[in-house]
LOKE-504593 format. One record per atom (N, C-alpha, C): residue number from 1; residue in one letter; atom name; x negated, z negated, y. Coordinates in pm, whole numbers. Layout:
N
+-----+---------+-------+--------+--------+--------+
! num ! residuo ! atomo !     px !     pz !     py !
+-----+---------+-------+--------+--------+--------+
! NUM !       A !    CA !      X !      Z !      Y !
...
+-----+---------+-------+--------+--------+--------+
END
This chain:
145
+-----+---------+-------+--------+--------+--------+
! num ! residuo ! atomo !     px !     pz !     py !
+-----+---------+-------+--------+--------+--------+
!   1 !       M !     N !    -83 !      4 !   -124 !
!   1 !       M !    CA !     -2 !     -1 !     -5 !
!   1 !       M !     C !    -90 !     -5 !    119 !
!   2 !       I !     N !    -41 !     84 !    226 !
!   2 !       I !    CA !   -124 !     89 !    345 !
!   2 !       I !     C !    -40 !     36 !    462 !
!   3 !       Y !     N !   -102 !    -14 !    568 !
!   3 !       Y !    CA !    -29 !    -57 !    682 !
!   3 !       Y !     C !    -60 !     38 !    807 !
!   4 !       L !     N !     60 !    105 !    851 !
!   4 !       L !    CA !     41 !    197 !    969 !
!   4 !       L !     C !    111 !    134 !   1081 !
!   5 !       D !     N !     52 !    148 !   1182 !
!   5 !       D !    CA !    122 !     85 !   1325 !
!   5 !       D !     C !    204 !    204 !   1375 !
!   6 !       T !     N !    280 !    176 !   1479 !
!   6 !       T !    CA !    366 !    267 !   1519 !
!   6 !       T !     C !    300 !    417 !   1575 !
!   7 !       S !     N !    194 !    400 !   1626 !
!   7 !       S !    CA !    128 !    522 !   1665 !
!   7 !       S !     C !    101 !    618 !   1569 !
!   8 !       Y !     N !     91 !    565 !   1442 !
!   8 !       Y !    CA !     75 !    648 !   1329 !
!   8 !       Y !     C !    202 !    692 !   1255 !
!   9 !       L !     N !    298 !    599 !   1272 !
!   9 !       L !    CA !    443 !    635 !   1221 !
!   9 !       L !     C !    500 !    751 !   1287 !
!  10 !       V !     N !    501 !    753 !   1431 !
!  10 !       V !    CA !    543 !    849 !   1506 !
!  10 !       V !     C !    490 !    983 !   1468 !
!  11 !       R !     N !    361 !    988 !   1428 !
!  11 !       R !    CA !    299 !   1124 !   1380 !
!  11 !       R !     C !    371 !   1173 !   1261 !
!  12 !       L !     N !    430 !   1095 !   1187 !
!  12 !       L !    CA !    487 !   1136 !   1054 !
!  12 !       L !     C !    621 !   1225 !   1083 !
!  13 !       Y !     N !    672 !   1221 !   1213 !
!  13 !       Y !    CA !    779 !   1292 !   1271 !
!  13 !       Y !     C !    749 !   1410 !   1372 !
!  14 !       L !     N !    652 !   1362 !   1460 !
!  14 !       L !    CA !    627 !   1452 !   1564 !
!  14 !       L !     C !    475 !   1497 !   1547 !
!  15 !       D !     N !    457 !   1627 !   1584 !
!  15 !       D !    CA !    327 !   1695 !   1578 !
!  15 !       D !     C !    243 !   1637 !   1698 !
!  16 !       D !     N !    220 !   1529 !   1726 !
!  16 !       D !    CA !    128 !   1473 !   1810 !
!  16 !       D !     C !    -18 !   1495 !   1753 !
!  17 !       P !     N !   -119 !   1492 !   1848 !
!  17 !       P !    CA !   -243 !   1518 !   1807 !
!  17 !       P !     C !   -286 !   1423 !   1675 !
!  18 !       G !     N !   -340 !   1482 !   1584 !
!  18 !       G !    CA !   -395 !   1407 !   1472 !
!  18 !       G !     C !   -273 !   1383 !   1360 !
!  19 !       F !     N !   -163 !   1453 !   1390 !
!  19 !       F !    CA !    -49 !   1425 !   1289 !
!  19 !       F !     C !    -92 !   1484 !   1142 !
!  20 !       A !     N !   -183 !   1582 !   1148 !
!  20 !       A !    CA !   -189 !   1626 !    984 !
!  20 !       A !     C !   -270 !   1520 !    895 !
!  21 !       P !     N !   -381 !   1460 !    947 !
!  21 !       P !    CA !   -450 !   1358 !    873 !
!  21 !       P !     C !   -365 !   1229 !    831 !
!  22 !       V !     N !   -281 !   1210 !    934 !
!  22 !       V !    CA !   -198 !   1072 !    929 !
!  22 !       V !     C !    -95 !   1108 !    816 !
!  23 !       R !     N !    -32 !   1233 !    824 !
!  23 !       R !    CA !     63 !   1266 !    702 !
!  23 !       R !     C !      6 !   1263 !    582 !
!  24 !       E !     N !   -131 !   1314 !    582 !
!  24 !       E !    CA !   -191 !   1310 !    439 !
!  24 !       E !     C !   -223 !   1170 !    398 !
!  25 !       L !     N !   -269 !   1083 !    487 !
!  25 !       L !    CA !   -285 !    964 !    464 !
!  25 !       L !     C !   -155 !    880 !    408 !
!  26 !       A !     N !    -60 !    912 !    470 !
!  26 !       A !    CA !     87 !    848 !    436 !
!  26 !       A !     C !    139 !    893 !    307 !
!  27 !       A !     N !     93 !   1016 !    272 !
!  27 !       A !    CA !    135 !   1076 !    132 !
!  27 !       A !     C !     71 !   1008 !     29 !
!  28 !       S !     N !    -40 !    937 !     52 !
!  28 !       S !    CA !   -138 !    903 !    -58 !
!  28 !       S !     C !   -101 !    751 !    -95 !
!  29 !       D !     N !    -14 !    696 !    -31 !
!  29 !       D !    CA !     14 !    558 !    -82 !
!  29 !       D !     C !    156 !    511 !    -14 !
!  30 !       H !     N !    201 !    392 !    -46 !
!  30 !       H !    CA !    327 !    328 !      1 !
!  30 !       H !     C !    279 !    301 !    152 !
!  31 !       V !     N !    383 !    324 !    247 !
!  31 !       V !    CA !    363 !    282 !    381 !
!  31 !       V !     C !    439 !    149 !    431 !
!  32 !       S !     N !    364 !     49 !    459 !
!  32 !       S !    CA !    422 !    -71 !    532 !
!  32 !       S !     C !    394 !    -71 !    691 !
!  33 !       C !     N !    483 !   -152 !    752 !
!  33 !       C !    CA !    479 !   -173 !    902 !
!  33 !       C !     C !    557 !   -293 !    921 !
!  34 !       A !     N !    528 !   -358 !   1028 !
!  34 !       A !    CA !    606 !   -460 !   1076 !
!  34 !       A !     C !    752 !   -416 !   1110 !
!  35 !       L !     N !    824 !   -504 !   1100 !
!  35 !       L !    CA !    970 !   -466 !   1111 !
!  35 !       L !     C !   1009 !   -410 !   1268 !
!  36 !       H !     N !    944 !   -472 !   1359 !
!  36 !       H !    CA !    965 !   -419 !   1496 !
!  36 !       H !     C !    901 !   -287 !   1514 !
!  37 !       G !     N !    831 !   -244 !   1415 !
!  37 !       G !    CA !    775 !    -92 !   1421 !
!  37 !       G !     C !    895 !     -3 !   1437 !
!  38 !       Q !     N !   1026 !    -54 !   1386 !
!  38 !       Q !    CA !   1133 !     49 !   1385 !
!  38 !       Q !     C !   1178 !     75 !   1515 !
!  39 !       S !     N !   1193 !    -41 !   1598 !
!  39 !       S !    CA !   1226 !    -16 !   1748 !
!  39 !       S !     C !   1129 !     59 !   1836 !
!  40 !       E !     N !    992 !     34 !   1788 !
!  40 !       E !    CA !    885 !    103 !   1874 !
!  40 !       E !     C !    890 !    249 !   1840 !
!  41 !       T !     N !    921 !    293 !   1706 !
!  41 !       T !    CA !    932 !    427 !   1684 !
!  41 !       T !     C !   1052 !    487 !   1745 !
!  42 !       L !     N !   1152 !    426 !   1750 !
!  42 !       L !    CA !   1264 !    494 !   1815 !
!  42 !       L !     C !   1238 !    505 !   1979 !
!  43 !       A !     N !   1171 !    395 !   2025 !
!  43 !       A !    CA !   1145 !    406 !   2171 !
!  43 !       A !     C !   1040 !    519 !   2198 !
!  44 !       A !     N !    946 !    551 !   2105 !
!  44 !       A !    CA !    866 !    646 !   2104 !
!  44 !       A !     C !    933 !    786 !   2105 !
!  45 !       F !     N !   1040 !    806 !   2023 !
!  45 !       F !    CA !   1119 !    938 !   2018 !
!  45 !       F !     C !   1187 !    937 !   2152 !
!  46 !       H !     N !   1249 !    841 !   2192 !
!  46 !       H !    CA !   1333 !    856 !   2326 !
!  46 !       H !     C !   1235 !    885 !   2429 !
!  47 !       R !     N !   1127 !    832 !   2438 !
!  47 !       R !    CA !   1031 !    877 !   2538 !
!  47 !       R !     C !   1002 !   1007 !   2544 !
!  48 !       K !     N !    980 !   1090 !   2419 !
!  48 !       K !    CA !    953 !   1223 !   2409 !
!  48 !       K !     C !   1077 !   1300 !   2470 !
!  49 !       L !     N !   1208 !   1251 !   2414 !
!  49 !       L !    CA !   1327 !   1326 !   2482 !
!  49 !       L !     C !   1323 !   1304 !   2637 !
!  50 !       R !     N !   1296 !   1196 !   2701 !
!  50 !       R !    CA !   1289 !   1162 !   2846 !
!  50 !       R !     C !   1199 !   1261 !   2912 !
!  51 !       E !     N !   1093 !   1268 !   2836 !
!  51 !       E !    CA !    959 !   1351 !   2905 !
!  51 !       E !     C !   1007 !   1505 !   2878 !
!  52 !       G !     N !   1112 !   1546 !   2811 !
!  52 !       G !    CA !   1146 !   1683 !   2797 !
!  52 !       G !     C !   1063 !   1756 !   2683 !
!  53 !       A !     N !   1023 !   1676 !   2576 !
!  53 !       A !    CA !    929 !   1743 !   2476 !
!  53 !       A !     C !   1034 !   1820 !   2394 !
!  54 !       F !     N !   1160 !   1768 !   2375 !
!  54 !       F !    CA !   1250 !   1860 !   2281 !
!  54 !       F !     C !   1397 !   1839 !   2351 !
!  55 !       P !     N !   1496 !   1917 !   2325 !
!  55 !       P !    CA !   1614 !   1900 !   2358 !
!  55 !       P !     C !   1689 !   1784 !   2298 !
!  56 !       P !     N !   1815 !   1762 !   2355 !
!  56 !       P !    CA !   1894 !   1634 !   2295 !
!  56 !       P !     C !   1923 !   1684 !   2139 !
!  57 !       K !     N !   1976 !   1805 !   2107 !
!  57 !       K !    CA !   1998 !   1843 !   1959 !
!  57 !       K !     C !   1895 !   1809 !   1884 !
!  58 !       S !     N !   1758 !   1818 !   1911 !
!  58 !       S !    CA !   1652 !   1819 !   1835 !
!  58 !       S !     C !   1617 !   1659 !   1819 !
!  59 !       Y !     N !   1645 !   1576 !   1935 !
!  59 !       Y !    CA !   1643 !   1446 !   1928 !
!  59 !       Y !     C !   1740 !   1376 !   1823 !
!  60 !       R !     N !   1863 !   1423 !   1836 !
!  60 !       R !    CA !   1957 !   1377 !   1741 !
!  60 !       R !     C !   1913 !   1419 !   1589 !
!  61 !       A !     N !   1874 !   1515 !   1574 !
!  61 !       A !    CA !   1822 !   1546 !   1430 !
!  61 !       A !     C !   1697 !   1453 !   1395 !
!  62 !       L !     N !   1626 !   1440 !   1495 !
!  62 !       L !    CA !   1494 !   1346 !   1462 !
!  62 !       L !     C !   1562 !   1202 !   1424 !
!  63 !       L !     N !   1645 !   1159 !   1500 !
!  63 !       L !    CA !   1699 !   1012 !   1466 !
!  63 !       L !     C !   1780 !   1023 !   1323 !
!  64 !       A !     N !   1847 !   1131 !   1294 !
!  64 !       A !    CA !   1927 !   1150 !   1163 !
!  64 !       A !     C !   1806 !   1142 !   1058 !
!  65 !       Q !     N !   1698 !   1211 !   1084 !
!  65 !       Q !    CA !   1597 !   1215 !    969 !
!  65 !       Q !     C !   1542 !   1074 !    960 !
!  66 !       F !     N !   1506 !   1017 !   1076 !
!  66 !       F !    CA !   1444 !    864 !   1057 !
!  66 !       F !     C !   1540 !    781 !    981 !
!  67 !       E !     N !   1677 !    781 !   1009 !
!  67 !       E !    CA !   1782 !    710 !    958 !
!  67 !       E !     C !   1778 !    726 !    797 !
!  68 !       A !     N !   1771 !    869 !    781 !
!  68 !       A !    CA !   1776 !    886 !    631 !
!  68 !       A !     C !   1657 !    842 !    551 !
!  69 !       D !     N !   1529 !    839 !    616 !
!  69 !       D !    CA !   1406 !    791 !    563 !
!  69 !       D !     C !   1438 !    637 !    530 !
!  70 !       L !     N !   1473 !    574 !    639 !
!  70 !       L !    CA !   1519 !    425 !    624 !
!  70 !       L !     C !   1600 !    388 !    506 !
!  71 !       E !     N !   1717 !    462 !    494 !
!  71 !       E !    CA !   1810 !    437 !    380 !
!  71 !       E !     C !   1742 !    474 !    247 !
!  72 !       A !     N !   1650 !    576 !    253 !
!  72 !       A !    CA !   1580 !    609 !    134 !
!  72 !       A !     C !   1464 !    502 !    101 !
!  73 !       G !     N !   1438 !    416 !    178 !
!  73 !       G !    CA !   1332 !    318 !    141 !
!  73 !       G !     C !   1204 !    378 !    155 !
!  74 !       A !     N !   1185 !    463 !    275 !
!  74 !       A !    CA !   1044 !    540 !    274 !
!  74 !       A !     C !    942 !    445 !    324 !
!  75 !       F !     N !    970 !    342 !    384 !
!  75 !       F !    CA !    885 !    250 !    433 !
!  75 !       F !     C !    915 !    117 !    388 !
!  76 !       H !     N !    812 !     21 !    378 !
!  76 !       H !    CA !    828 !   -128 !    350 !
!  76 !       H !     C !    813 !   -207 !    484 !
!  77 !       W !     N !    936 !   -254 !    535 !
!  77 !       W !    CA !    921 !   -321 !    661 !
!  77 !       W !     C !    896 !   -462 !    641 !
!  78 !       L !     N !    791 !   -523 !    690 !
!  78 !       L !    CA !    748 !   -650 !    679 !
!  78 !       L !     C !    802 !   -744 !    796 !
!  79 !       P !     N !    866 !   -865 !    756 !
!  79 !       P !    CA !    923 !   -947 !    855 !
!  79 !       P !     C !    823 !  -1035 !    922 !
!  80 !       A !     N !    842 !  -1079 !   1042 !
!  80 !       A !    CA !    761 !  -1166 !   1117 !
!  80 !       A !     C !    829 !  -1308 !   1135 !
!  81 !       G !     N !    795 !  -1380 !   1041 !
!  81 !       G !    CA !    867 !  -1525 !   1020 !
!  81 !       G !     C !    757 !  -1626 !   1099 !
!  82 !       P !     N !    770 !  -1738 !   1088 !
!  82 !       P !    CA !    682 !  -1845 !   1153 !
!  82 !       P !     C !    548 !  -1852 !   1119 !
!  83 !       D !     N !    512 !  -1788 !    998 !
!  83 !       D !    CA !    363 !  -1783 !    959 !
!  83 !       D !     C !    298 !  -1673 !   1048 !
!  84 !       V !     N !    362 !  -1554 !   1067 !
!  84 !       V !    CA !    319 !  -1469 !   1148 !
!  84 !       V !     C !    298 !  -1509 !   1297 !
!  85 !       L !     N !    402 !  -1584 !   1359 !
!  85 !       L !    CA !    400 !  -1638 !   1482 !
!  85 !       L !     C !    288 !  -1750 !   1499 !
!  86 !       Q !     N !    261 !  -1825 !   1389 !
!  86 !       Q !    CA !    149 !  -1930 !   1389 !
!  86 !       Q !     C !     17 !  -1853 !   1400 !
!  87 !       R !     N !     -1 !  -1753 !   1323 !
!  87 !       R !    CA !   -112 !  -1667 !   1337 !
!  87 !       R !     C !   -142 !  -1617 !   1473 !
!  88 !       I !     N !    -49 !  -1561 !   1539 !
!  88 !       I !    CA !    -58 !  -1530 !   1660 !
!  88 !       I !     C !   -117 !  -1629 !   1765 !
!  89 !       R !     N !    -50 !  -1732 !   1757 !
!  89 !       R !    CA !    -85 !  -1852 !   1841 !
!  89 !       R !     C !   -242 !  -1890 !   1808 !
!  90 !       E !     N !   -270 !  -1899 !   1688 !
!  90 !       E !    CA !   -415 !  -1934 !   1674 !
!  90 !       E !     C !   -510 !  -1826 !   1720 !
!  91 !       V !     N !   -465 !  -1692 !   1707 !
!  91 !       V !    CA !   -583 !  -1600 !   1751 !
!  91 !       V !     C !   -574 !  -1614 !   1908 !
!  92 !       Y !     N !   -455 !  -1614 !   1968 !
!  92 !       Y !    CA !   -456 !  -1623 !   2132 !
!  92 !       Y !     C !   -540 !  -1731 !   2172 !
!  93 !       A !     N !   -525 !  -1861 !   2109 !
!  93 !       A !    CA !   -606 !  -1979 !   2142 !
!  93 !       A !     C !   -746 !  -1960 !   2146 !
!  94 !       G !     N !   -806 !  -1869 !   2049 !
!  94 !       G !    CA !   -943 !  -1849 !   2063 !
!  94 !       G !     C !  -1005 !  -1704 !   2120 !
!  95 !       L !     N !   -891 !  -1643 !   2150 !
!  95 !       L !    CA !   -934 !  -1491 !   2216 !
!  95 !       L !     C !  -1010 !  -1489 !   2334 !
!  96 !       P !     N !  -1126 !  -1423 !   2336 !
!  96 !       P !    CA !  -1189 !  -1406 !   2443 !
!  96 !       P !     C !  -1115 !  -1334 !   2559 !
!  97 !       G !     N !  -1129 !  -1371 !   2676 !
!  97 !       G !    CA !  -1068 !  -1313 !   2797 !
!  97 !       G !     C !  -1100 !  -1165 !   2808 !
!  98 !       T !     N !  -1178 !  -1121 !   2747 !
!  98 !       T !    CA !  -1222 !   -963 !   2752 !
!  98 !       T !     C !  -1151 !   -889 !   2664 !
!  99 !       V !     N !  -1068 !   -955 !   2577 !
!  99 !       V !    CA !  -1000 !   -867 !   2473 !
!  99 !       V !     C !   -851 !   -856 !   2523 !
! 100 !       Y !     N !   -813 !   -717 !   2531 !
! 100 !       Y !    CA !   -692 !   -676 !   2575 !
! 100 !       Y !     C !   -579 !   -677 !   2464 !
! 101 !       L !     N !   -509 !   -776 !   2439 !
! 101 !       L !    CA !   -415 !   -769 !   2340 !
! 101 !       L !     C !   -252 !   -788 !   2368 !
! 102 !       R !     N !   -180 !   -694 !   2353 !
! 102 !       R !    CA !    -50 !   -687 !   2396 !
! 102 !       R !     C !     29 !   -754 !   2270 !
! 103 !       G !     N !    154 !   -820 !   2321 !
! 103 !       G !    CA !    243 !   -918 !   2236 !
! 103 !       G !     C !    262 !   -820 !   2093 !
! 104 !       A !     N !    326 !   -690 !   2122 !
! 104 !       A !    CA !    361 !   -596 !   2016 !
! 104 !       A !     C !    249 !   -580 !   1925 !
! 105 !       D !     N !    143 !   -561 !   1985 !
! 105 !       D !    CA !     13 !   -528 !   1893 !
! 105 !       D !     C !    -10 !   -662 !   1822 !
! 106 !       A !     N !      1 !   -773 !   1886 !
! 106 !       A !    CA !    -39 !   -889 !   1804 !
! 106 !       A !     C !     52 !   -916 !   1681 !
! 107 !       L !     N !    190 !   -866 !   1711 !
! 107 !       L !    CA !    275 !   -883 !   1579 !
! 107 !       L !     C !    244 !   -785 !   1475 !
! 108 !       H !     N !    195 !   -680 !   1524 !
! 108 !       H !    CA !    128 !   -576 !   1387 !
! 108 !       H !     C !     22 !   -663 !   1329 !
! 109 !       L !     N !    -76 !   -696 !   1409 !
! 109 !       L !    CA !   -202 !   -737 !   1347 !
! 109 !       L !     C !   -173 !   -872 !   1274 !
! 110 !       A !     N !    -99 !   -966 !   1331 !
! 110 !       A !    CA !    -57 !  -1083 !   1248 !
! 110 !       A !     C !     23 !  -1058 !   1127 !
! 111 !       T !     N !    114 !   -964 !   1135 !
! 111 !       T !    CA !    197 !   -936 !   1018 !
! 111 !       T !     C !    120 !   -874 !    908 !
! 112 !       A !     N !     24 !   -774 !    944 !
! 112 !       A !    CA !    -63 !   -711 !    850 !
! 112 !       A !     C !   -145 !   -821 !    778 !
! 113 !       T !     N !   -200 !   -913 !    861 !
! 113 !       T !    CA !   -286 !  -1040 !    795 !
! 113 !       T !     C !   -218 !  -1115 !    697 !
! 114 !       V !     N !    -90 !  -1159 !    764 !
! 114 !       V !    CA !    -10 !  -1264 !    660 !
! 114 !       V !     C !     35 !  -1201 !    547 !
! 115 !       H !     N !     58 !  -1066 !    540 !
! 115 !       H !    CA !    107 !  -1004 !    426 !
! 115 !       H !     C !    -22 !   -948 !    339 !
! 116 !       G !     N !   -135 !   -992 !    372 !
! 116 !       G !    CA !   -249 !   -967 !    275 !
! 116 !       G !     C !   -319 !   -836 !    287 !
! 117 !       F !     N !   -296 !   -763 !    399 !
! 117 !       F !    CA !   -361 !   -645 !    427 !
! 117 !       F !     C !   -505 !   -664 !    466 !
! 118 !       R !     N !   -602 !   -579 !    446 !
! 118 !       R !    CA !   -738 !   -602 !    502 !
! 118 !       R !     C !   -773 !   -481 !    600 !
! 119 !       A !     N !   -677 !   -388 !    630 !
! 119 !       A !    CA !   -705 !   -287 !    719 !
! 119 !       A !     C !   -568 !   -236 !    772 !
! 120 !       I !     N !   -594 !   -200 !    901 !
! 120 !       I !    CA !   -457 !   -147 !    979 !
! 120 !       I !     C !   -487 !    -19 !   1027 !
! 121 !       Y !     N !   -417 !     91 !   1020 !
! 121 !       Y !    CA !   -444 !    221 !   1059 !
! 121 !       Y !     C !   -361 !    250 !   1182 !
! 122 !       S !     N !   -431 !    299 !   1295 !
! 122 !       S !    CA !   -375 !    317 !   1418 !
! 122 !       S !     C !   -474 !    387 !   1504 !
! 123 !       N !     N !   -427 !    456 !   1598 !
! 123 !       N !    CA !   -512 !    520 !   1714 !
! 123 !       N !     C !   -499 !    451 !   1852 !
! 124 !       D !     N !   -452 !    332 !   1839 !
! 124 !       D !    CA !   -448 !    247 !   1967 !
! 124 !       D !     C !   -573 !    167 !   1981 !
! 125 !       S !     N !   -640 !    209 !   2066 !
! 125 !       S !    CA !   -780 !    161 !   2103 !
! 125 !       S !     C !   -775 !     -1 !   2113 !
! 126 !       H !     N !   -681 !    -40 !   2201 !
! 126 !       H !    CA !   -671 !   -197 !   2216 !
! 126 !       H !     C !   -638 !   -272 !   2076 !
! 127 !       L !     N !   -550 !   -213 !   2011 !
! 127 !       L !    CA !   -516 !   -274 !   1872 !
! 127 !       L !     C !   -638 !   -273 !   1790 !
! 128 !       L !     N !   -687 !   -159 !   1780 !
! 128 !       L !    CA !   -838 !   -153 !   1701 !
! 128 !       L !     C !   -929 !   -239 !   1730 !
! 129 !       T !     N !   -948 !   -266 !   1868 !
! 129 !       T !    CA !  -1053 !   -359 !   1913 !
! 129 !       T !     C !  -1003 !   -505 !   1865 !
! 130 !       A !     N !   -879 !   -542 !   1871 !
! 130 !       A !    CA !   -844 !   -679 !   1859 !
! 130 !       A !     C !   -822 !   -699 !   1699 !
! 131 !       A !     N !   -834 !   -603 !   1618 !
! 131 !       A !    CA !   -810 !   -620 !   1471 !
! 131 !       A !     C !   -905 !   -699 !   1418 !
! 132 !       T !     N !  -1024 !   -716 !   1450 !
! 132 !       T !    CA !  -1139 !   -816 !   1389 !
! 132 !       T !     C !  -1088 !   -948 !   1422 !
! 133 !       H !     N !  -1019 !   -991 !   1522 !
! 133 !       H !    CA !   -975 !  -1128 !   1550 !
! 133 !       H !     C !   -866 !  -1168 !   1448 !
! 134 !       F !     N !   -817 !  -1072 !   1397 !
! 134 !       F !    CA !   -708 !  -1114 !   1277 !
! 134 !       F !     C !   -776 !  -1098 !   1136 !
! 135 !       N !     N !   -919 !  -1072 !   1148 !
! 135 !       N !    CA !   -986 !  -1058 !   1012 !
! 135 !       N !     C !   -927 !   -916 !    935 !
! 136 !       L !     N !   -911 !   -825 !   1023 !
! 136 !       L !    CA !   -866 !   -694 !    978 !
! 136 !       L !     C !   -964 !   -586 !   1012 !
! 137 !       K !     N !   -988 !   -488 !    933 !
! 137 !       K !    CA !  -1048 !   -368 !    971 !
! 137 !       K !     C !   -962 !   -276 !   1044 !
! 138 !       G !     N !   -981 !   -235 !   1152 !
! 138 !       G !    CA !   -927 !   -126 !   1238 !
! 138 !       G !     C !   -972 !      3 !   1213 !
! 139 !       V !     N !   -877 !     91 !   1144 !
! 139 !       V !    CA !   -915 !    232 !   1112 !
! 139 !       V !     C !   -828 !    337 !   1197 !
! 140 !       N !     N !   -908 !    445 !   1239 !
! 140 !       N !    CA !   -852 !    546 !   1296 !
! 140 !       N !     C !   -912 !    674 !   1241 !
! 141 !       I !     N !   -833 !    749 !   1164 !
! 141 !       I !    CA !   -854 !    864 !   1097 !
! 141 !       I !     C !   -849 !    985 !   1168 !
! 142 !       I !     N !   -788 !    977 !   1296 !
! 142 !       I !    CA !   -759 !   1082 !   1383 !
! 142 !       I !     C !   -902 !   1121 !   1456 !
! 143 !       P !     N !   -944 !   1245 !   1422 !
! 143 !       P !    CA !  -1064 !   1296 !   1486 !
! 143 !       P !     C !  -1047 !   1292 !   1636 !
! 144 !       P !     N !  -1172 !   1264 !   1704 !
! 144 !       P !    CA !  -1158 !   1265 !   1860 !
! 144 !       P !     C !  -1151 !   1402 !   1894 !
! 145 !       R !     N !  -1094 !   1418 !   2026 !
! 145 !       R !    CA !  -1070 !   1556 !   2077 !
! 145 !       R !     C !  -1202 !   1601 !   2154 !
+-----+---------+-------+--------+--------+--------+
END
C-alpha cells in the first residue's frame, strides 16, 4: 500500500505536469490517503473549473468519475483520530521555526505516520520538507521541468 497526498491524487484525474509517472505508481499498488484528501481533491477540481481549465459539463463528468471511484473502493481513506492529532501536537511542539508546515499537510503526514507508512508521495515541496519531522521519507517521482 502507498500513501499519496492530494497533489498526486489530482493527477490521477487531471493531466497536470507529471501525471503519467503518478498514474503508473498508483497502478502498482493500493492507494491510501487521509480522509480529508477527499475534500482537498474536490477543491482542486473546482479550482480548475474556476480558472477555466474545462467547461462545467467536463467538471460534472469529473465529479461523477471521482464519485464512482469512491463507491468502487479505489482508495483506502485513513481517519484522523486522537492519535493523529496527538502526533501533530508533538511535532509542532518541537518543529523549528524555519519549517513551513500547513495544517492540512500536518494531517497528511501524521495520518501516514500513525497508520504505519514509511514514505509519502507528493510534489508539494513544503510537505516533502516537513516529512522527516514525522519520520517519513518524502518522495516526489515527478521529474523537474
